[in-house]
Chimera marker file (.cmm) of the C-alpha trace (Angstrom):
<marker_set name="trace">
<marker id="1" x="24.406" y="-0.383" z="9.033" r="1" g="1" b="0" radius="0.5"/>
<marker id="2" x="26.072" y="0.516" z="5.742" r="1" g="1" b="0" radius="0.5"/>
<marker id="3" x="22.767" y="1.519" z="4.095" r="1" g="1" b="0" radius="0.5"/>
<marker id="4" x="21.846" y="3.780" z="7.008" r="1" g="1" b="0" radius="0.5"/>
<marker id="5" x="25.143" y="5.655" z="6.759" r="1" g="1" b="0" radius="0.5"/>
<marker id="6" x="24.681" y="6.074" z="3.022" r="1" g="1" b="0" radius="0.5"/>
<marker id="7" x="21.187" y="7.522" z="3.585" r="1" g="1" b="0" radius="0.5"/>
<marker id="8" x="22.493" y="9.847" z="6.319" r="1" g="1" b="0" radius="0.5"/>
<marker id="9" x="25.017" y="11.261" z="3.842" r="1" g="1" b="0" radius="0.5"/>
<marker id="10" x="22.706" y="11.106" z="0.825" r="1" g="1" b="0" radius="0.5"/>
<marker id="11" x="19.818" y="13.182" z="2.280" r="1" g="1" b="0" radius="0.5"/>
<marker id="12" x="21.875" y="16.283" z="3.248" r="1" g="1" b="0" radius="0.5"/>
<marker id="13" x="23.701" y="16.124" z="-0.088" r="1" g="1" b="0" radius="0.5"/>
<marker id="14" x="20.373" y="16.087" z="-1.970" r="1" g="1" b="0" radius="0.5"/>
<marker id="15" x="19.087" y="19.053" z="0.053" r="1" g="1" b="0" radius="0.5"/>
<marker id="16" x="22.313" y="20.951" z="-0.555" r="1" g="1" b="0" radius="0.5"/>
<marker id="17" x="22.189" y="20.225" z="-4.289" r="1" g="1" b="0" radius="0.5"/>
<marker id="18" x="18.561" y="21.379" z="-4.482" r="1" g="1" b="0" radius="0.5"/>
<marker id="19" x="19.357" y="24.641" z="-2.650" r="1" g="1" b="0" radius="0.5"/>
<marker id="20" x="22.334" y="25.319" z="-4.932" r="1" g="1" b="0" radius="0.5"/>
<marker id="21" x="20.167" y="24.675" z="-7.951" r="1" g="1" b="0" radius="0.5"/>
<marker id="22" x="17.407" y="27.025" z="-6.769" r="1" g="1" b="0" radius="0.5"/>
<marker id="23" x="19.806" y="29.743" z="-5.605" r="1" g="1" b="0" radius="0.5"/>
<marker id="24" x="22.026" y="29.361" z="-8.686" r="1" g="1" b="0" radius="0.5"/>
<marker id="25" x="19.137" y="30.223" z="-10.967" r="1" g="1" b="0" radius="0.5"/>
<marker id="26" x="18.361" y="33.429" z="-9.059" r="1" g="1" b="0" radius="0.5"/>
<marker id="27" x="19.964" y="36.697" z="-9.898" r="1" g="1" b="0" radius="0.5"/>
<marker id="28" x="22.064" y="38.339" z="-7.135" r="1" g="1" b="0" radius="0.5"/>
<marker id="29" x="19.364" y="40.986" z="-6.576" r="1" g="1" b="0" radius="0.5"/>
<marker id="30" x="16.619" y="38.386" z="-6.093" r="1" g="1" b="0" radius="0.5"/>
<marker id="31" x="18.899" y="36.396" z="-3.794" r="1" g="1" b="0" radius="0.5"/>
<marker id="32" x="19.487" y="39.497" z="-1.660" r="1" g="1" b="0" radius="0.5"/>
<marker id="33" x="15.738" y="40.187" z="-1.462" r="1" g="1" b="0" radius="0.5"/>
<marker id="34" x="15.012" y="36.568" z="-0.449" r="1" g="1" b="0" radius="0.5"/>
<marker id="35" x="17.728" y="36.637" z="2.237" r="1" g="1" b="0" radius="0.5"/>
<marker id="36" x="16.511" y="39.962" z="3.653" r="1" g="1" b="0" radius="0.5"/>
<marker id="37" x="12.862" y="38.822" z="3.579" r="1" g="1" b="0" radius="0.5"/>
<marker id="38" x="13.760" y="35.615" z="5.426" r="1" g="1" b="0" radius="0.5"/>
<marker id="39" x="15.844" y="37.594" z="7.947" r="1" g="1" b="0" radius="0.5"/>
<marker id="40" x="12.957" y="39.979" z="8.649" r="1" g="1" b="0" radius="0.5"/>
<marker id="41" x="10.433" y="37.143" z="8.829" r="1" g="1" b="0" radius="0.5"/>
<marker id="42" x="12.456" y="35.009" z="11.210" r="1" g="1" b="0" radius="0.5"/>
<marker id="43" x="13.356" y="38.046" z="13.334" r="1" g="1" b="0" radius="0.5"/>
<marker id="44" x="9.697" y="39.007" z="13.683" r="1" g="1" b="0" radius="0.5"/>
<marker id="45" x="8.799" y="35.416" z="14.575" r="1" g="1" b="0" radius="0.5"/>
<marker id="46" x="11.580" y="35.296" z="17.173" r="1" g="1" b="0" radius="0.5"/>
<marker id="47" x="10.461" y="38.564" z="18.789" r="1" g="1" b="0" radius="0.5"/>
<marker id="48" x="6.830" y="37.412" z="18.811" r="1" g="1" b="0" radius="0.5"/>
<marker id="49" x="7.682" y="34.101" z="20.506" r="1" g="1" b="0" radius="0.5"/>
<marker id="50" x="9.899" y="35.848" z="23.083" r="1" g="1" b="0" radius="0.5"/>
<marker id="51" x="7.294" y="38.493" z="23.978" r="1" g="1" b="0" radius="0.5"/>
<marker id="52" x="4.489" y="35.929" z="24.036" r="1" g="1" b="0" radius="0.5"/>
<marker id="53" x="6.480" y="33.674" z="26.367" r="1" g="1" b="0" radius="0.5"/>
<marker id="54" x="7.285" y="36.526" z="28.748" r="1" g="1" b="0" radius="0.5"/>
<marker id="55" x="3.648" y="37.645" z="28.773" r="1" g="1" b="0" radius="0.5"/>
<marker id="56" x="2.360" y="34.122" z="29.533" r="1" g="1" b="0" radius="0.5"/>
<marker id="57" x="4.888" y="33.260" z="32.272" r="1" g="1" b="0" radius="0.5"/>
<marker id="58" x="2.519" y="33.759" z="35.198" r="1" g="1" b="0" radius="0.5"/>
<marker id="59" x="-0.787" y="33.701" z="33.377" r="1" g="1" b="0" radius="0.5"/>
<marker id="60" x="-1.463" y="29.963" z="33.476" r="1" g="1" b="0" radius="0.5"/>
<marker id="61" x="-0.089" y="29.582" z="36.961" r="1" g="1" b="0" radius="0.5"/>
<marker id="62" x="-2.438" y="32.270" z="38.248" r="1" g="1" b="0" radius="0.5"/>
<marker id="63" x="-5.429" y="30.442" z="36.834" r="1" g="1" b="0" radius="0.5"/>
<marker id="64" x="-4.455" y="27.214" z="38.593" r="1" g="1" b="0" radius="0.5"/>
<marker id="65" x="-3.796" y="28.823" z="41.950" r="1" g="1" b="0" radius="0.5"/>
<marker id="66" x="-6.949" y="30.315" z="43.451" r="1" g="1" b="0" radius="0.5"/>
<marker id="67" x="-6.361" y="32.579" z="46.414" r="1" g="1" b="0" radius="0.5"/>
<marker id="68" x="-9.102" y="32.909" z="49.008" r="1" g="1" b="0" radius="0.5"/>
<marker id="69" x="-9.321" y="35.258" z="51.923" r="1" g="1" b="0" radius="0.5"/>
<marker id="70" x="-8.447" y="33.815" z="55.292" r="1" g="1" b="0" radius="0.5"/>
<marker id="71" x="-11.423" y="33.228" z="57.492" r="1" g="1" b="0" radius="0.5"/>
<marker id="72" x="-11.646" y="32.507" z="61.172" r="1" g="1" b="0" radius="0.5"/>
<marker id="73" x="-11.741" y="28.829" z="61.975" r="1" g="1" b="0" radius="0.5"/>
<marker id="74" x="-14.444" y="27.558" z="64.237" r="1" g="1" b="0" radius="0.5"/>
<marker id="75" x="-12.851" y="25.468" z="66.947" r="1" g="1" b="0" radius="0.5"/>
<marker id="76" x="-16.133" y="23.938" z="68.025" r="1" g="1" b="0" radius="0.5"/>
<marker id="77" x="-18.817" y="24.092" z="65.331" r="1" g="1" b="0" radius="0.5"/>
<marker id="78" x="-22.095" y="25.516" z="66.464" r="1" g="1" b="0" radius="0.5"/>
<marker id="79" x="-20.658" y="27.283" z="69.506" r="1" g="1" b="0" radius="0.5"/>
<marker id="80" x="-19.699" y="30.879" z="69.068" r="1" g="1" b="0" radius="0.5"/>
<marker id="81" x="-17.617" y="31.245" z="72.241" r="1" g="1" b="0" radius="0.5"/>
<marker id="82" x="-13.885" y="31.328" z="72.455" r="1" g="1" b="0" radius="0.5"/>
<marker id="83" x="-11.996" y="28.347" z="73.890" r="1" g="1" b="0" radius="0.5"/>
<marker id="84" x="-11.457" y="29.759" z="77.397" r="1" g="1" b="0" radius="0.5"/>
<marker id="85" x="-15.139" y="30.393" z="78.019" r="1" g="1" b="0" radius="0.5"/>
<marker id="86" x="-16.057" y="27.120" z="76.376" r="1" g="1" b="0" radius="0.5"/>
<marker id="87" x="-13.853" y="25.082" z="78.742" r="1" g="1" b="0" radius="0.5"/>
<marker id="88" x="-15.124" y="27.038" z="81.737" r="1" g="1" b="0" radius="0.5"/>
<marker id="89" x="-18.741" y="26.432" z="80.689" r="1" g="1" b="0" radius="0.5"/>
<marker id="90" x="-18.138" y="22.697" z="80.184" r="1" g="1" b="0" radius="0.5"/>
<marker id="91" x="-16.599" y="22.439" z="83.648" r="1" g="1" b="0" radius="0.5"/>
<marker id="92" x="-19.592" y="24.283" z="85.078" r="1" g="1" b="0" radius="0.5"/>
<marker id="93" x="-21.977" y="21.952" z="83.206" r="1" g="1" b="0" radius="0.5"/>
<marker id="94" x="-20.188" y="18.884" z="84.597" r="1" g="1" b="0" radius="0.5"/>
<marker id="95" x="-20.468" y="20.284" z="88.106" r="1" g="1" b="0" radius="0.5"/>
<marker id="96" x="-24.183" y="20.930" z="87.625" r="1" g="1" b="0" radius="0.5"/>
<marker id="97" x="-24.792" y="17.462" z="86.156" r="1" g="1" b="0" radius="0.5"/>
<marker id="98" x="-22.924" y="15.879" z="89.030" r="1" g="1" b="0" radius="0.5"/>
<marker id="99" x="-25.105" y="17.655" z="91.582" r="1" g="1" b="0" radius="0.5"/>
<marker id="100" x="-28.358" y="16.901" z="89.777" r="1" g="1" b="0" radius="0.5"/>
<marker id="101" x="-27.453" y="13.243" z="89.398" r="1" g="1" b="0" radius="0.5"/>
<marker id="102" x="-27.652" y="12.849" z="93.156" r="1" g="1" b="0" radius="0.5"/>
<marker id="103" x="-23.976" y="12.301" z="93.905" r="1" g="1" b="0" radius="0.5"/>
<marker id="104" x="-23.685" y="15.177" z="96.219" r="1" g="1" b="0" radius="0.5"/>
<marker id="105" x="-19.977" y="15.256" z="95.466" r="1" g="1" b="0" radius="0.5"/>
<marker id="106" x="-18.365" y="18.005" z="93.522" r="1" g="1" b="0" radius="0.5"/>
<marker id="107" x="-15.815" y="17.084" z="90.913" r="1" g="1" b="0" radius="0.5"/>
<link id1="1" id2="2" r="1" g="1" b="0" radius="0.2"/>
<link id1="2" id2="3" r="1" g="1" b="0" radius="0.2"/>
<link id1="3" id2="4" r="1" g="1" b="0" radius="0.2"/>
<link id1="4" id2="5" r="1" g="1" b="0" radius="0.2"/>
<link id1="5" id2="6" r="1" g="1" b="0" radius="0.2"/>
<link id1="6" id2="7" r="1" g="1" b="0" radius="0.2"/>
<link id1="7" id2="8" r="1" g="1" b="0" radius="0.2"/>
<link id1="8" id2="9" r="1" g="1" b="0" radius="0.2"/>
<link id1="9" id2="10" r="1" g="1" b="0" radius="0.2"/>
<link id1="10" id2="11" r="1" g="1" b="0" radius="0.2"/>
<link id1="11" id2="12" r="1" g="1" b="0" radius="0.2"/>
<link id1="12" id2="13" r="1" g="1" b="0" radius="0.2"/>
<link id1="13" id2="14" r="1" g="1" b="0" radius="0.2"/>
<link id1="14" id2="15" r="1" g="1" b="0" radius="0.2"/>
<link id1="15" id2="16" r="1" g="1" b="0" radius="0.2"/>
<link id1="16" id2="17" r="1" g="1" b="0" radius="0.2"/>
<link id1="17" id2="18" r="1" g="1" b="0" radius="0.2"/>
<link id1="18" id2="19" r="1" g="1" b="0" radius="0.2"/>
<link id1="19" id2="20" r="1" g="1" b="0" radius="0.2"/>
<link id1="20" id2="21" r="1" g="1" b="0" radius="0.2"/>
<link id1="21" id2="22" r="1" g="1" b="0" radius="0.2"/>
<link id1="22" id2="23" r="1" g="1" b="0" radius="0.2"/>
<link id1="23" id2="24" r="1" g="1" b="0" radius="0.2"/>
<link id1="24" id2="25" r="1" g="1" b="0" radius="0.2"/>
<link id1="25" id2="26" r="1" g="1" b="0" radius="0.2"/>
<link id1="26" id2="27" r="1" g="1" b="0" radius="0.2"/>
<link id1="27" id2="28" r="1" g="1" b="0" radius="0.2"/>
<link id1="28" id2="29" r="1" g="1" b="0" radius="0.2"/>
<link id1="29" id2="30" r="1" g="1" b="0" radius="0.2"/>
<link id1="30" id2="31" r="1" g="1" b="0" radius="0.2"/>
<link id1="31" id2="32" r="1" g="1" b="0" radius="0.2"/>
<link id1="32" id2="33" r="1" g="1" b="0" radius="0.2"/>
<link id1="33" id2="34" r="1" g="1" b="0" radius="0.2"/>
<link id1="34" id2="35" r="1" g="1" b="0" radius="0.2"/>
<link id1="35" id2="36" r="1" g="1" b="0" radius="0.2"/>
<link id1="36" id2="37" r="1" g="1" b="0" radius="0.2"/>
<link id1="37" id2="38" r="1" g="1" b="0" radius="0.2"/>
<link id1="38" id2="39" r="1" g="1" b="0" radius="0.2"/>
<link id1="39" id2="40" r="1" g="1" b="0" radius="0.2"/>
<link id1="40" id2="41" r="1" g="1" b="0" radius="0.2"/>
<link id1="41" id2="42" r="1" g="1" b="0" radius="0.2"/>
<link id1="42" id2="43" r="1" g="1" b="0" radius="0.2"/>
<link id1="43" id2="44" r="1" g="1" b="0" radius="0.2"/>
<link id1="44" id2="45" r="1" g="1" b="0" radius="0.2"/>
<link id1="45" id2="46" r="1" g="1" b="0" radius="0.2"/>
<link id1="46" id2="47" r="1" g="1" b="0" radius="0.2"/>
<link id1="47" id2="48" r="1" g="1" b="0" radius="0.2"/>
<link id1="48" id2="49" r="1" g="1" b="0" radius="0.2"/>
<link id1="49" id2="50" r="1" g="1" b="0" radius="0.2"/>
<link id1="50" id2="51" r="1" g="1" b="0" radius="0.2"/>
<link id1="51" id2="52" r="1" g="1" b="0" radius="0.2"/>
<link id1="52" id2="53" r="1" g="1" b="0" radius="0.2"/>
<link id1="53" id2="54" r="1" g="1" b="0" radius="0.2"/>
<link id1="54" id2="55" r="1" g="1" b="0" radius="0.2"/>
<link id1="55" id2="56" r="1" g="1" b="0" radius="0.2"/>
<link id1="56" id2="57" r="1" g="1" b="0" radius="0.2"/>
<link id1="57" id2="58" r="1" g="1" b="0" radius="0.2"/>
<link id1="58" id2="59" r="1" g="1" b="0" radius="0.2"/>
<link id1="59" id2="60" r="1" g="1" b="0" radius="0.2"/>
<link id1="60" id2="61" r="1" g="1" b="0" radius="0.2"/>
<link id1="61" id2="62" r="1" g="1" b="0" radius="0.2"/>
<link id1="62" id2="63" r="1" g="1" b="0" radius="0.2"/>
<link id1="63" id2="64" r="1" g="1" b="0" radius="0.2"/>
<link id1="64" id2="65" r="1" g="1" b="0" radius="0.2"/>
<link id1="65" id2="66" r="1" g="1" b="0" radius="0.2"/>
<link id1="66" id2="67" r="1" g="1" b="0" radius="0.2"/>
<link id1="67" id2="68" r="1" g="1" b="0" radius="0.2"/>
<link id1="68" id2="69" r="1" g="1" b="0" radius="0.2"/>
<link id1="69" id2="70" r="1" g="1" b="0" radius="0.2"/>
<link id1="70" id2="71" r="1" g="1" b="0" radius="0.2"/>
<link id1="71" id2="72" r="1" g="1" b="0" radius="0.2"/>
<link id1="72" id2="73" r="1" g="1" b="0" radius="0.2"/>
<link id1="73" id2="74" r="1" g="1" b="0" radius="0.2"/>
<link id1="74" id2="75" r="1" g="1" b="0" radius="0.2"/>
<link id1="75" id2="76" r="1" g="1" b="0" radius="0.2"/>
<link id1="76" id2="77" r="1" g="1" b="0" radius="0.2"/>
<link id1="77" id2="78" r="1" g="1" b="0" radius="0.2"/>
<link id1="78" id2="79" r="1" g="1" b="0" radius="0.2"/>
<link id1="79" id2="80" r="1" g="1" b="0" radius="0.2"/>
<link id1="80" id2="81" r="1" g="1" b="0" radius="0.2"/>
<link id1="81" id2="82" r="1" g="1" b="0" radius="0.2"/>
<link id1="82" id2="83" r="1" g="1" b="0" radius="0.2"/>
<link id1="83" id2="84" r="1" g="1" b="0" radius="0.2"/>
<link id1="84" id2="85" r="1" g="1" b="0" radius="0.2"/>
<link id1="85" id2="86" r="1" g="1" b="0" radius="0.2"/>
<link id1="86" id2="87" r="1" g="1" b="0" radius="0.2"/>
<link id1="87" id2="88" r="1" g="1" b="0" radius="0.2"/>
<link id1="88" id2="89" r="1" g="1" b="0" radius="0.2"/>
<link id1="89" id2="90" r="1" g="1" b="0" radius="0.2"/>
<link id1="90" id2="91" r="1" g="1" b="0" radius="0.2"/>
<link id1="91" id2="92" r="1" g="1" b="0" radius="0.2"/>
<link id1="92" id2="93" r="1" g="1" b="0" radius="0.2"/>
<link id1="93" id2="94" r="1" g="1" b="0" radius="0.2"/>
<link id1="94" id2="95" r="1" g="1" b="0" radius="0.2"/>
<link id1="95" id2="96" r="1" g="1" b="0" radius="0.2"/>
<link id1="96" id2="97" r="1" g="1" b="0" radius="0.2"/>
<link id1="97" id2="98" r="1" g="1" b="0" radius="0.2"/>
<link id1="98" id2="99" r="1" g="1" b="0" radius="0.2"/>
<link id1="99" id2="100" r="1" g="1" b="0" radius="0.2"/>
<link id1="100" id2="101" r="1" g="1" b="0" radius="0.2"/>
<link id1="101" id2="102" r="1" g="1" b="0" radius="0.2"/>
<link id1="102" id2="103" r="1" g="1" b="0" radius="0.2"/>
<link id1="103" id2="104" r="1" g="1" b="0" radius="0.2"/>
<link id1="104" id2="105" r="1" g="1" b="0" radius="0.2"/>
<link id1="105" id2="106" r="1" g="1" b="0" radius="0.2"/>
<link id1="106" id2="107" r="1" g="1" b="0" radius="0.2"/>
</marker_set>
């Protein structure tokens, strides 16, 4: 546990020392140019990521969701009549089959 804490303090100190060394060797004009260049670069990257994210919000979702036109469902495949006529015709067919079967009784 003690070694881990030392490393956690050692790494940021090394990075800080390296940055001070690099920046300390630069003249104030060069430092200003580097800071402004980094500011412009990171700002452009931030704007690009923001605009790209806004542009792609619905793009992927639209590809996943395919919209089809509604079509009329066939209640009884192969028969092109509506349900009222279909039931009436079936009743009529049953009556005819009952008479032809020799019952003589109507249903």
